[in-house]
N, C-alpha and C positions, 0 to 999 in steps of 0.2 A: 420391524423386519429387518434382519440382518443384511449388510450390503453383499453383492454377488461377486464371488471370485472364481475365475475359470484357471483350472489347472489343466495344461496340455502337456502330456509326457506319454510316451509309449510303454513305460515300466509300470505295470498295474500296481506292484507292491509299493513304488514310490507315491503312486497317486492315492493310495489307501492309507499310508501313513500320514500324509499331507492332511487328507481329508479329515482323518480321525484327530489330529491335532488342532485343526483350523475350524472344524464344524460349529464349535460353540460360539464363535465370534461371527463367521460369514456363512452365507448360503454357498456351498462349495458345488461347482459345476466341474465335469471332467470330459476330456477329449483325448484320444489316442493317436489321432491323424489330422490331416489338413481338413478334410471334408467335415469331420465331426467338430472340430474347433471352430471353423467358420460358421457351421450352422448353429452352434450353441450361443456364438458371439452375436449373431444377428438376431436370435430368438429373445435372448436375455439381456444383451447390452450390459455385461458387466464393466465396471470401471477399471478394474484390475485383473491383469492375466498373468499367471506364471507359465513361462514358455520353455521348453527344453528345444534345443536346436537339432540335436540328433534324432530325427523322426524317419519312419518308413515313408516312402521304399528304399531310402538310402540313410540309415542310421549313423552311418560312420561319417557323414558328411552334414555341414550347417545348411546346405541350400534349402530343404524343406522348411527348417525353422525360420530361415530368413524371408522365405516366400510367405509364411503364415504371418509372421510380423508385418511385412509390407501390405498384406491384404487386410489384416485386423485395423491397421492404423488409416487405410484408406477409408474403412467403413466408419471409424471414429477417432479423428487425430488426437483427441483429449484422453484416449484410454492410456493408463499407466501399465505398460508391458514389462515385466521383469524377467530376465534371462537367467534360467537356472542351468548352469554348465558345469562340466568338469574341469579339472584344473588343466587338461590338456587342450580345451577348447577355450582358454581365456583370450587368445587373438580373435577368435570368432565372435566372442561375446563383446569385445570392444568394437568389432565391425557393426554388431547389432546396435550398439549404443549410438554409432555415428549414424544408423539409419533410422533412429527415433525411438529405440527402446528406452525406458525410463532408468533401469538400472540392472546389475547382474550380482548373482550369489553363486559361489562355487559348490560343487558336491563334493562329499556329502553335505547336506544342508544343515546347519545350526538353527534348532527351531527358535530358540531365542532371537538370534539375528533376523530370522524370517519374520517374526512377529512385529519386530520393531520396524523393519523395512516396510511391511504391509500397512502399518499404522501410518508412516509417513505417506505411503502412496495413497491411501485413502483419504488422509488429511488434504493432500494437494488436490486431488480430485474433488472433494467437497468444497475446497476453497474456490476452485473454477466454477463449479455448479452454482455456489452461491453468488457469484459476480454475476454470471449470466442471468440467474433469476432476478437479481436487484435491477440490472440494466433493463430487463423486460418490464419489472413492476413499476419502475420510475421512469418509464418512456425513454430510456437512454440518457437522461440528463437529468439527475436528481435535483440537486440544488446548483443548477449553472455549472456542473462539472465537480462539484464538492461531492466526496463519496465518504462514507462512514457509518459503521455499525456500532462502534464502540458507545457506552453511556456519554462519554464526554461530548463526542459529535452529535449524539441526538439531543443533548442539552443546548448546543449551538443551533441546531436546525429549528427547535422550539423557539429560541429566541429570534431567530430570523423571521419565522411566521408571525409572531407577535408584533415585533416592531416594524415590519413592513406596512402595517395597516394604519399606522400613525404617521405623522410628519414630524416628529422631534428629532433633533440631532443625534447622531449615533457615534460613539467612540469605540473603535474596534483595538484591541490590544493583542499583542502576541509576537513571538520571535520572528525574524526574517525568514520567510519561506514557508510561513503557515497558511497562507491563503486569504490575506486580508482583503485585497482587492476583488477577489472571487467572492468573498461574503459581502463586500459592498455592492457588487453588481447583482447578486442575487437578492438583496433587499430592495434594490431599485426596480429590478424586474417583476417583483410581487406587490409592488406599491402602485397607487393611483398615478404616479408620474412615470410609469413604465413606457409610455409612448412618448416620453421627453427626451431629451439628450442625457446621456452619462457622460459626465467631464471629469477625467481623472488628471490629477498633477501630482508628481512627486517632488515634494518640497525640498528634499535634501539634493535633488539632481539640478537645481537651478541656481546660478549664482547669486549672492545676496543683493548685488546691485541690479539684478533683473527681476527678481521675485515679484516686487510691487507691481511692475508694468505687467508682468504675466497674470497676475490674479485679477488686478483692477482695470488694465487696459491704459492707454494713453491718448492724449489729444496731439494732433499734427503740431509739430515744433516745441512739444514738452521737454524735449532734450535733444542732444546731438544725436543725429540719425534718425529721430522720429519724423519721418517724411509724410508719414500718412497717420490719419486716426485708426487706432485699433482697439477693438474689444478685447477684454481680458477673460480668463477663464470663468469667472464668476458670472459675468454677464452672458458667455454664451451657454451656461447651465440653466439659464431662466427656463422655467417649466419642468425641469428635471432634476438631476442629483449631481452635486458637486462632490467628488471625493478627494480629499486632502491626505495623501499618503506621506508618512513620517512628518507629521505636524510638529513635532517636537523640534524640528530644524528650522523652524520660522524664526527670523530675527525680532527681537521685542518691539521695535517700532511698528512692524508689519503685524504683529500680534494686536495692537492697539486698534488698528484699521479694521482687521478682521472681527474683532470684538463689536466694533461700532457697527459693522455690517450685519452681524448676528442679531443685534439689539433692534436696529431700524429697518433692516431690509432694504436698504439704500447703498450705493456706492457713488464715489467720484473719481472719475478717471484721473491718472496722474497728468498734471497740467491743465484740469479742468474744474469748473465751478459749479456745474450742473449737477444736481442729485438725481441719479438715475435708479428707480425702483427696480428690484430683482426678486423674482419669486423662485427659489431653488432650495432644495433640501440639502443640507451639509452632512456628510458622514466623513469623519476623520480617523485615522489610523497611526498606529507608532509602535516601535518595538522598545522604545526608550521608556524610562521610568518617569513619568510626568510630575509625580508627587515629589521625587527628588528633585526634579527641575524647579518646581515652585518653591522648595525649600533653599535651593542654591540662588534662586532670584532669576533664573534662565527662561522661565515659562510663568505666565501671569496666572493666578489662582482664579480671577473672574472669567478668563477665557477657558480655563480647563472645565468649570462647572457649567458654562454655556454648551461646550462641546459634548460633555459627559452626562447629558440627560439620561441615556441609555448607553451601558456598556457591555460589550460582548468580548469575553475573553476566549481566545482560540488556543487550544492546547498544542503543545510540542508534539510532534510524531513520536518521540521516544515514550510518551506518556499514553499513546494510542496503540498499545501493543496489537490488540485484535484487529486494527485497521491496515497495519503495515503490509502484510501479504496480500490483502484485498486490493490495496491501492497499486502495489506493484504489478498485480495481475491485470489490473484496469489499463495501466501505462503500457503494459506489454501488448495487451490486445489492440490498443489505439495505434501504437506506433508500428507494429508489425503490419497492421493493415494498411497504414499510410506508406509504408516502404515496400509493399508487396510481397512481404515474407509471411504470409497467413500461415498459422501452424505452429509457430514458434513456441516453446515452453521453456520453463525454468529446470535447469538440472537441480538435483538435490541439494548439492553443495550451495547452489546459487541462494536457494530458498533458506537455508540454515544461515548464511552470511547476511542475507537481508534482515533476518530477524535479530542477529546478534549486534548488527551495526547501531551506532548511537545516534545517527542521523542528525548531525550538528546543523545541517542546512535545510532540515525538515522536508516537507512535501517536494520542495523545488528541488532539492538534491537528489530525493529518490526519482523524480520525473526525469532530471537530466541524466542520471546513470542508466536509466533504462533506455532512454532514447539513444544515448551513444552507444550502448550494448547492442541494441538492435541494428544500427547502422554498421558497426564494426565487428559483431560477432558472427557465430556460425549460422548455418541455414536451419538447424533443427532445434538445437537447445542452446541456452546461454548459461554460461558457468559463472561461478563468483569472479573468476579472473576476467571474463567479459564485462562484468559490473565494476571492475577495478576495486573490487572489496577485499582481495587476497592480501595485497600490499599494505593496505590499510589496517587489516587484522594483525599481520604480521608485525607492524611497528608497534602494537600496543600489547602483543602476546607472543611468547615463544612458540615456534613450530613444533608441532607434536607428532608422534606416530599415529598410525591408524588405529593401532589397539587403544591408545591414550584416548584418541576421539572417540572410539565406539563407546569406551568406559564413561566418558564424560555425558555422552548423550544417554547412556543407560542410567546414570547417576541423576541426571535432570529429571528424566521420566519417573523414576522410582520416588524422588523427592516430591515431585509434583503430584503423583498419585497419592502418597501418604498425606500431603497437606489438603488435597481435594476432600479426602474421606476422614479427615481427623485422626489419623493415626490407625485406623483400622486396616489391619494386615489383609484380611479375607477380602474387603471391598476393593482395596488397592490393588490386589493380585488379580482380582477378578477383572477390573478395569484395563489392566494391561494384557489380559489374555493368558496368565501363567498360573501354575499352581502355587499354593502357600509355601510349599517347601522349597520351591525354586525362587519365590520371592525373598525367603529368608536366606537362602544361599547367595542371592545377588547383593543383598544387604551386607552379608559378612564379607563377600569378595570385595565390594566397592568401600568398605569401611563406613557405612552409613549407620550412625549410632541412634538408639532410640532415646531421644533427649526427654521425651514425655511418656508417661504410663501409656502402653498400646491397649486400647479399648477394642475388644472383639464382640 
């Protein structure tokens, strides 16, 4: 079933032209005034609306269109409403954007521009729908906050399920910000030890002189300042899980003591002589190359193989293209709810910037950018500038005009469609909702060469 699209315009000829051009890809609904528009919207709940501002009883003014915009968004704040306006109404269209409209197009409408914009609108609407469905299907908290539909993350989830049922040590590998501690917590929460403590320690954040005491504890008088007996993190994790983050930063002498604990399941506090049995599961994590550390002599080989009984590799966010927008939407929903700004959405330029950014800080960077944008940004929609991605993009690529940006997007869509359909022009044109001649014209205009024989 084609997705539903509502066209609101008092010009019957314009509505007919649009319906004729779009009916192949969408179930087109029509309305010429406020009552009909609101009735169609309530009955069919289309996710995308094309709305003219100048409507009866005062078609020379934008008041009726703005009133319809407000009423439709009150019914469904997630609907994507595109303003279709004449050149003289540009300021009014910008007012509508500020009131929650998704985007605007000038009249006369270029059908290629319209079709590309509608694809973006329905993509965003589908993204938001998938996120809500995922939240409902997974009870609101899939893998302790870890979200992902990409094959790479589905593989990670399967590894979590399998390893959670056994008590073997686990080594989690991945770049900073990929969610190593969240993965460790997810394993713990699905294990037989879930009712025990989860004790985490960042080995790189503790001075070398203190890490032995932090891990193993100390007896009273063991060193200057040790006024009382103190249990270490290992002992405190008994009956649960010990998570050693950045395990590659542990000094070699401490690695020896940690290896002995893993072998014998006993510890001695600093300054003590009594062996204390500890029943805990160890999960370690690092962003460092431990095999290089073994070759350099900075990490013990026997400790590595004790820790890496099972390895889980977390992918970088840049390798999870299908998940980036989903995660951004998840963080937006979470933070806007926390800050009392429900109904916030991403502007089109924000979604494009999110998809184009390399995310060197991975999920943590995405989370922080969205949180900051929700706090500091607008009341309706967040732009690329709110996410502070505009400057980042400008530093790596020159600024371009709107025409160049549109051509870049068109080129990307056409090349993707050709790759998707193995070079078949008819199938690629059909996928984009345009005719074969139009597809050929765009290829020629954008300088896209047929590098392979085209199969029809």
